[in-house]
TORPA-4810 file (N, C-alpha, C, O; in nm, 3 decimals):
<nodes>
NODE_1_2.335_-0.943_-8.344_2.419_-0.867_-8.234_2.562_-0.938_-8.196_2.595_-1.057_-8.202_X
NODE_2_2.627_-0.835_-8.160_2.751_-0.886_-8.109_2.755_-0.900_-7.980_2.710_-0.810_-7.909_X
NODE_3_2.804_-1.004_-7.930_2.797_-1.006_-7.758_2.942_-0.981_-7.713_3.036_-1.022_-7.781_X
NODE_4_2.959_-0.916_-7.603_3.105_-0.895_-7.556_3.106_-0.904_-7.429_3.035_-0.844_-7.348_X
NODE_5_3.214_-1.002_-7.406_3.210_-1.061_-7.287_3.315_-1.004_-7.194_3.419_-0.969_-7.248_X
NODE_6_3.305_-0.988_-7.053_3.419_-0.922_-6.976_3.435_-1.067_-6.879_3.349_-1.120_-6.808_X
NODE_7_3.555_-1.101_-6.900_3.608_-1.191_-6.800_3.681_-1.149_-6.666_3.725_-1.235_-6.589_X
NODE_8_3.687_-1.068_-6.652_3.761_-1.032_-6.535_3.717_-0.880_-6.493_3.658_-0.814_-6.579_X
NODE_9_3.746_-0.814_-6.348_3.731_-0.679_-6.347_3.871_-0.634_-6.319_3.889_-0.539_-6.243_X
NODE_10_3.942_-0.678_-6.360_4.107_-0.598_-6.380_4.092_-0.464_-6.441_4.035_-0.456_-6.550_X
NODE_11_4.142_-0.347_-6.376_4.165_-0.242_-6.422_4.315_-0.183_-6.481_4.409_-0.150_-6.409_X
NODE_12_4.312_-0.179_-6.581_4.442_-0.149_-6.646_4.478_0.004_-6.690_4.435_0.046_-6.797_X
NODE_13_4.548_0.076_-6.617_4.554_0.200_-6.614_4.734_0.203_-6.694_4.828_0.132_-6.658_X
NODE_14_4.734_0.298_-6.798_4.875_0.373_-6.856_4.840_0.510_-6.833_4.732_0.569_-6.831_X
NODE_15_4.967_0.547_-6.814_4.994_0.686_-6.785_5.110_0.719_-6.879_5.219_0.663_-6.892_X
NODE_16_5.056_0.827_-6.941_5.205_0.900_-7.032_5.205_1.033_-6.982_5.125_1.066_-6.894_X
NODE_17_5.296_1.118_-7.034_5.324_1.239_-6.971_5.333_1.330_-7.150_5.405_1.313_-7.248_X
NODE_18_5.218_1.428_-7.118_5.207_1.500_-7.244_5.260_1.639_-7.228_5.345_1.664_-7.142_X
NODE_19_5.213_1.731_-7.307_5.294_1.883_-7.323_5.206_1.935_-7.207_5.262_2.027_-7.148_X
NODE_20_5.090_1.905_-7.160_4.998_1.954_-7.090_4.978_1.884_-6.904_4.914_1.922_-6.805_X
NODE_21_5.068_1.777_-6.931_5.125_1.712_-6.790_5.067_1.550_-6.817_5.012_1.512_-6.920_X
NODE_22_5.088_1.493_-6.732_5.042_1.329_-6.723_4.900_1.302_-6.748_4.818_1.380_-6.700_X
NODE_23_4.864_1.215_-6.809_4.725_1.143_-6.877_4.708_1.016_-6.843_4.789_0.936_-6.889_X
NODE_24_4.630_0.981_-6.779_4.586_0.835_-6.733_4.512_0.769_-6.841_4.429_0.843_-6.894_X
NODE_25_4.519_0.647_-6.889_4.439_0.588_-7.008_4.397_0.467_-6.894_4.476_0.409_-6.819_X
NODE_26_4.211_0.443_-6.904_4.179_0.332_-6.827_4.148_0.263_-6.935_4.125_0.305_-7.048_X
NODE_27_4.148_0.116_-6.879_4.065_0.015_-6.991_4.068_-0.112_-6.911_4.132_-0.125_-6.806_X
NODE_28_4.005_-0.193_-6.958_3.950_-0.325_-6.912_3.952_-0.421_-7.019_3.909_-0.380_-7.127_X
NODE_29_3.992_-0.539_-7.013_4.017_-0.621_-7.109_3.862_-0.693_-7.155_3.782_-0.717_-7.064_X
NODE_30_3.838_-0.714_-7.250_3.726_-0.773_-7.315_3.729_-0.876_-7.417_3.842_-0.916_-7.444_X
NODE_31_3.619_-0.935_-7.488_3.619_-0.996_-7.567_3.513_-0.995_-7.676_3.405_-0.986_-7.616_X
NODE_32_3.495_-0.998_-7.787_3.388_-1.001_-7.889_3.366_-1.145_-7.943_3.439_-1.205_-8.021_X
NODE_33_3.239_-1.193_-7.881_3.262_-1.329_-7.956_3.168_-1.350_-8.091_3.047_-1.332_-8.106_X
NODE_34_3.290_-1.404_-8.201_3.263_-1.397_-8.314_3.174_-1.524_-8.348_3.136_-1.519_-8.465_X
NODE_35_3.140_-1.610_-8.296_3.051_-1.728_-8.335_3.142_-1.850_-8.303_3.265_-1.853_-8.297_X
NODE_36_3.066_-1.936_-8.287_3.126_-2.088_-8.248_3.209_-2.056_-8.126_3.177_-1.988_-8.029_X
NODE_37_3.351_-2.134_-8.156_3.444_-2.118_-8.009_3.531_-1.974_-8.035_3.608_-1.945_-7.944_X
NODE_38_3.525_-1.887_-8.144_3.615_-1.774_-8.169_3.571_-1.665_-8.073_3.452_-1.633_-8.068_X
NODE_39_3.676_-1.598_-7.986_3.656_-1.483_-7.910_3.759_-1.397_-7.971_3.873_-1.438_-7.994_X
NODE_40_3.715_-1.264_-8.001_3.843_-1.155_-8.030_3.877_-1.070_-7.930_3.779_-1.002_-7.899_X
NODE_41_3.992_-1.038_-7.853_4.020_-0.990_-7.727_4.061_-0.875_-7.801_4.132_-0.884_-7.901_X
NODE_42_4.001_-0.724_-7.737_4.018_-0.605_-7.714_4.032_-0.547_-7.603_3.986_-0.592_-7.498_X
NODE_43_4.096_-0.438_-7.613_4.075_-0.344_-7.485_3.994_-0.241_-7.485_3.999_-0.148_-7.566_X
NODE_44_3.900_-0.255_-7.374_3.738_-0.156_-7.363_3.788_-0.029_-7.285_3.830_-0.034_-7.170_X
NODE_45_3.780_0.087_-7.363_3.836_0.213_-7.255_3.732_0.232_-7.208_3.617_0.216_-7.249_X
NODE_46_3.794_0.285_-7.077_3.667_0.314_-6.967_3.659_0.451_-6.931_3.560_0.485_-6.865_X
NODE_47_3.766_0.560_-6.967_3.732_0.686_-6.940_3.727_0.695_-6.761_3.804_0.659_-6.672_X
NODE_48_3.601_0.758_-6.765_3.610_0.775_-6.611_3.507_0.690_-6.555_3.497_0.695_-6.433_X
NODE_49_3.430_0.615_-6.616_3.370_0.507_-6.623_3.414_0.417_-6.496_3.532_0.434_-6.464_X
NODE_50_3.333_0.314_-6.406_3.382_0.237_-6.353_3.379_0.113_-6.428_3.294_0.083_-6.511_X
NODE_51_3.499_0.025_-6.384_3.488_-0.137_-6.419_3.392_-0.196_-6.439_3.294_-0.173_-6.368_X
NODE_52_3.387_-0.279_-6.530_3.254_-0.365_-6.582_3.262_-0.489_-6.509_3.366_-0.555_-6.515_X
NODE_53_3.157_-0.530_-6.438_3.153_-0.657_-6.367_3.198_-0.776_-6.494_3.192_-0.741_-6.612_X
NODE_54_3.225_-0.863_-6.470_3.259_-0.991_-6.576_3.087_-1.052_-6.589_3.003_-1.081_-6.504_X
NODE_55_3.087_-1.051_-6.718_2.973_-1.099_-6.779_2.933_-1.103_-6.933_3.024_-1.086_-7.014_X
NODE_56_2.815_-1.123_-6.976_2.808_-1.112_-7.104_2.717_-0.952_-7.138_2.632_-0.898_-7.067_X
NODE_57_2.762_-0.914_-7.250_2.718_-0.760_-7.250_2.645_-0.750_-7.411_2.660_-0.826_-7.506_X
NODE_58_2.577_-0.646_-7.402_2.541_-0.640_-7.561_2.608_-0.463_-7.591_2.619_-0.394_-7.490_X
NODE_59_2.644_-0.407_-7.714_2.664_-0.287_-7.706_2.560_-0.215_-7.749_2.480_-0.247_-7.838_X
NODE_60_2.564_-0.058_-7.648_2.441_0.014_-7.602_2.448_0.077_-7.733_2.558_0.114_-7.773_X
NODE_61_2.338_0.095_-7.810_2.304_0.193_-7.949_2.369_0.331_-7.925_2.410_0.385_-8.027_X
NODE_62_2.387_0.394_-7.815_2.466_0.540_-7.810_2.608_0.537_-7.857_2.672_0.641_-7.876_X
NODE_63_2.657_0.413_-7.877_2.799_0.374_-7.893_2.806_0.387_-8.047_2.923_0.388_-8.087_X
NODE_64_2.718_0.397_-8.141_2.707_0.368_-8.259_2.709_0.525_-8.308_2.655_0.613_-8.242_X
NODE_65_2.780_0.550_-8.438_2.773_0.687_-8.497_2.794_0.661_-8.644_2.803_0.556_-8.709_X
NODE_66_2.801_0.803_-8.682_2.836_0.845_-8.812_2.930_0.930_-8.844_2.935_1.031_-8.774_X
NODE_67_3.025_0.915_-8.949_3.124_1.068_-8.969_3.043_1.124_-9.036_2.925_1.100_-9.058_X
NODE_68_3.149_1.250_-9.088_3.091_1.328_-9.178_3.067_1.293_-9.337_3.039_1.378_-9.421_X
NODE_69_3.083_1.154_-9.362_3.080_1.122_-9.485_2.959_1.001_-9.486_2.936_0.931_-9.584_X
NODE_70_2.885_0.992_-9.348_2.793_0.904_-9.326_2.842_0.752_-9.324_2.776_0.654_-9.359_X
NODE_71_2.969_0.753_-9.275_3.046_0.611_-9.272_2.977_0.552_-9.121_2.955_0.645_-9.044_X
NODE_72_2.950_0.456_-9.082_2.912_0.385_-8.979_3.033_0.402_-8.897_3.130_0.366_-8.962_X
NODE_73_3.066_0.444_-8.776_3.188_0.446_-8.644_3.119_0.387_-8.522_2.998_0.386_-8.500_X
NODE_74_3.213_0.340_-8.451_3.190_0.324_-8.316_3.252_0.423_-8.245_3.371_0.441_-8.272_X
NODE_75_3.196_0.502_-8.149_3.221_0.577_-8.045_3.287_0.480_-7.916_3.293_0.357_-7.921_X
NODE_76_3.328_0.550_-7.819_3.354_0.506_-7.686_3.231_0.401_-7.638_3.114_0.436_-7.620_X
NODE_77_3.282_0.269_-7.622_3.153_0.182_-7.580_3.105_0.172_-7.496_3.173_0.142_-7.398_X
NODE_78_2.991_0.184_-7.481_2.921_0.163_-7.351_2.817_0.016_-7.365_2.752_-0.004_-7.468_X
NODE_79_2.813_-0.067_-7.263_2.784_-0.206_-7.247_2.646_-0.216_-7.192_2.622_-0.153_-7.090_X
NODE_80_2.572_-0.272_-7.237_2.420_-0.312_-7.165_2.430_-0.457_-7.119_2.458_-0.540_-7.205_X
NODE_81_2.408_-0.501_-6.979_2.429_-0.654_-6.935_2.312_-0.722_-7.029_2.196_-0.680_-7.028_X
NODE_82_2.362_-0.843_-7.119_2.287_-0.925_-7.197_2.151_-0.953_-7.118_2.045_-0.923_-7.172_X
NODE_83_2.153_-1.004_-7.005_2.019_-1.045_-6.926_1.925_-0.921_-6.907_1.804_-0.943_-6.901_X
NODE_84_1.972_-0.788_-6.896_1.887_-0.692_-6.873_1.843_-0.668_-7.025_1.734_-0.612_-7.028_X
NODE_85_1.893_-0.692_-7.145_1.830_-0.641_-7.258_1.790_-0.750_-7.304_1.761_-0.735_-7.423_X
NODE_86_1.772_-0.862_-7.266_1.665_-0.991_-7.313_1.556_-0.938_-7.227_1.461_-0.900_-7.296_X
NODE_87_1.540_-0.925_-7.111_1.432_-0.916_-7.035_1.391_-0.783_-7.107_1.288_-0.790_-7.174_X
NODE_88_1.454_-0.670_-7.103_1.372_-0.602_-7.210_1.305_-0.609_-7.311_1.189_-0.567_-7.320_X
NODE_89_1.376_-0.669_-7.409_1.336_-0.708_-7.524_1.195_-0.839_-7.551_1.114_-0.860_-7.641_X
NODE_90_1.224_-0.898_-7.423_1.115_-0.974_-7.409_0.969_-0.933_-7.365_0.867_-0.996_-7.394_X
NODE_91_0.977_-0.796_-7.278_0.864_-0.725_-7.248_0.807_-0.665_-7.351_0.697_-0.617_-7.324_X
NODE_92_0.841_-0.652_-7.447_0.790_-0.551_-7.556_0.657_-0.654_-7.605_0.643_-0.775_-7.594_X
NODE_93_0.584_-0.567_-7.653_0.459_-0.613_-7.757_0.494_-0.670_-7.878_0.525_-0.591_-7.967_X
NODE_94_0.497_-0.806_-7.903_0.514_-0.828_-8.052_0.444_-0.766_-8.170_0.323_-0.747_-8.171_X
NODE_95_0.524_-0.736_-8.267_0.501_-0.655_-8.388_0.466_-0.746_-8.494_0.553_-0.824_-8.531_X
NODE_96_0.335_-0.750_-8.556_0.295_-0.830_-8.651_0.363_-0.786_-8.777_0.360_-0.663_-8.784_X
NODE_97_0.433_-0.850_-8.893_0.466_-0.755_-9.018_0.374_-0.851_-9.095_0.364_-0.972_-9.078_X
NODE_98_0.314_-0.779_-9.176_0.218_-0.803_-9.309_0.298_-0.739_-9.404_0.348_-0.628_-9.390_X
NODE_99_0.313_-0.844_-9.542_0.338_-0.826_-9.670_0.256_-0.718_-9.736_0.135_-0.723_-9.714_X
NODE_100_0.297_-0.631_-9.804_0.217_-0.545_-9.887_0.242_-0.565_-10.023_0.236_-0.465_-10.095_X
NODE_101_0.266_-0.665_-10.068_0.314_-0.696_-10.228_0.138_-0.705_-10.292_0.036_-0.760_-10.250_X
NODE_102_0.174_-0.612_-10.424_0.066_-0.583_-10.505_0.075_-0.671_-10.579_0.181_-0.709_-10.629_X
NODE_103_-0.055_-0.726_-10.603_-0.038_-0.856_-10.734_-0.070_-0.763_-10.881_-0.067_-0.818_-10.991_X
</nodes>
């Protein structure tokens, strides 16, 4: 799983004028932890959602989808606090995996 790190709660707003009038884009800077000391910075599009507080997050499963050709794609990202995701995972009953090899 990829960890998304939000380092601050600064809202970035950009306004553009379109044929239908002004449009405002709301974003927040975040980074995805690529392993080791490497982080890749990106703009997290917020839409009308509130700014995420600083911290570590996982990408919510609703953020994944497929296109018309069954290719994986990312929709607008929704984030889950890492601490909440770990607590939920820890509360699940362990699953036993048994090999069903035929001799």
